N, C-alpha and C positions, 0 to 999 in steps of 0.2 A: 731299510726301504719301506717295510710295513708301517713303521712309525711315521715316516715322512708322508705316506699316503693318508694316514689317519688325520694328520694335521690339515692337509689340503681339503679333506672332506668335512671336518668338524668346524673349522673356522667359518666357511661360508654359511653353514647351517645355523650357527649362533647369530650371525649377522642378520639372516632372514627372520629368525625368531624375534630379534630385537626390534626390527622394523614393524612387525605385526603388533607387538606389544604397545607401540606408540601411535597406532592408527586412531584418528579422532572419532568420537562418537557423536553423531548428529541426531538431535531431538526429532521425534516423530511429528511435531506440530510445526516445525519451520526448518528451512534450509538456509545455510550460510555458505556462500560460494565466493571464492577469490576469482576476480576477473582482472583484466588488464589494469596495471597501475596499482594493484592491491585494493581495489574498490570493494566495498561490502555490498552484498545483495541478499535479500530475504524473500521468501515466498510462503504463502499459506492458502490451503484450499478449504479450511474450516471443517473438514470432514470428521475430525476427532473430537469436536467440541460438543457441549451439552445443548440439546435442542431447546428452543424457546427460552433461552437464557441470555443475559447480557454478555457481549463480547468481552467487556471489561474483566480482567483477571483470568481469562482463558488464554493459554499460551503466554505470549509476551505482550498482550494487548492491555492498554489502560485507557481510561476515559479522558477525552479532551473536552467534550461538551455534550451533556445530556446522554441519550442512550442509542447505541448501535447494538442490535440483537442478532443472534444466530438462528437460522431456520434450516431444517434438514429434511426436505421432502424426499422420500425414498432413500434416506440416508446420505444424500449428496448435500453437504454443508454449503451455506452461503450466508451473507449478512444483509441486513436491511435497517433502515432508519426507524426508530421506535419512540419518537417523542412528538406528539401531535402538535402541529403548527409551530414547531421549533427547529432550529438548526441542531445538527448532531455531528459528533466526530469521535473517533478513537484513534490512538496512535500506537505504533509498534515500538516498544521500549528497548531499542537498541541504537547505539550511536551511529550516526551517518554524517557525512560531510554536508556543508551548506549547499553545495550544488547536488541536487538529488532528484529522484523520480518516484512516482507512485502509479501503479497501473493495475488493471483487472478487466474482467469480463462483465459487461452489463447484461444480466440475464433476462430481465423482463421489465416492463414499464407499468406504471399506474398513474392515473391522472392526478396532477398536483403534488406528487410525491417524488423526491429526488434521492439519488445515491451516486457516489463516485469517489475518485481518488483525492487525497489531500497531501500537501507538502508543508514543510516548516511549521509543523505543529509544535506549540511552545510548552507542552508537558503539563496539561491539565488546567490551563488558564483560559480556555475557550478562544484561542488565537491561532490562526492558520490560514493558508491559502487552500481553496477547494475548487473542484470542478465537478458538478453533478448535473444530471438531466432528469426532467420530467417528460410527460408525453407531448408537451408543447414546445419546449426549447431547453437548451443547456445553459448553465450559469457558471461563469468564472467569478469567484468571490474572494474577498479578504474578510476574515472574521477577526474582530479585535475585541477581546474580553466579552465575547458573546454577542457583539453587535456586527451585523453583516453589512458589507458594502459590495454591491454588484459591480465588478470591474468591466465585464463584457458578457454578451450573450451570443448564442449560436443555435444552430438547428438541433432538434431533439435527436437523441441516439435511438438506434434500433436494437431490439433484442439480439444478443450474441455479439454486439460490437465490442471490440477490444480497445480500451481507451487508456491513455497515459498522460499524466501531467508532469512536466519537467520544470525545474527552475535552475537557472545559472545566473549568478549575480542577482539582479532584480527582474530578469526577464523570464516570464512564464511562457511555456509552449504547450499547446494542446494537440495531442495526436489521437486520431480515430482511424482504426484499420491500418495502422502503421505509417500514416502520412499526416502532415499538419492539417488540422480541421480549419479550413479557411473561412468557414462560416463565423468563426470567432475573430472579431477585430479585422476581418478581411484577409488576414494572413496566418491565423492560428497562433499569434503571438501577442503578448501584452507586457509592457515594462512598467513596473510600479515606481513612479517617481514621487509619490506622496511622502509626507512626513511620517506616515504610519507603516512604511514598508518594513518587512520582517527579515530578520537575520537568523541563520542557523535553525536548529530544531529537528524534529522527528518526522518520519513519513507515516501516512495513515490513510484513513477512509473518512469521508464526510457524507452528510445527507440532509434532508429536510423532511419534517413531519413523520407520519407513521403509516406504513402499509407493508405487510409481509410479502405482497405480490411484487414489490419493487426491489429486486435482489442484485447483489454484486458478488462475484466469485473469482477464484483463481487469482488472488491478489499477489503482486510482487512490488518491491520497492528497495531503494538503496541509493548508493552514490552514483554520480555521473563522472 
């Protein structure tokens, strides 16, 4: 009887220990989450990165075009565009589906300088779709080997706006505050029917010119 009770107690304990030993370890600089359909989702608050340094090679970020930099006022990390009078972008080096999103918080604005989300970044070729805002208006763009085409414009974002850029097929959707931003193309949507439309790629961040006061934070991106 004592032997039987030992087996009943010992086997469940071994099973619990086995489960604990296989728990995944998640890196401190990004989160990977399984959601419906097995979709991948990533996030980054930039708090653990080096201040006043390029985002490139910190965490899983790589350069798509020119320079995106990290700034940490009071230790709270964010990113900003850091190439005067040039487009900028960085991509998150993790595989996602072609239908994807990129989102974040627009922390502050600076005249003539832009920052925002990017999708279908092509991995260092200066090619992607982006949506960024200055103090005067927002711009939905396609960047092709470093050459920008403005696809649509909208009203400027306000500080603390949460913005998201989605793409499904070749249709781009622009969300601000959780709803479609109808100032962009009248309905918040734009379908790329050109011969330069982009397929696949990575999610990321894009911008224009250089000013540390124009910041983007609490980024997330992944599959749709």
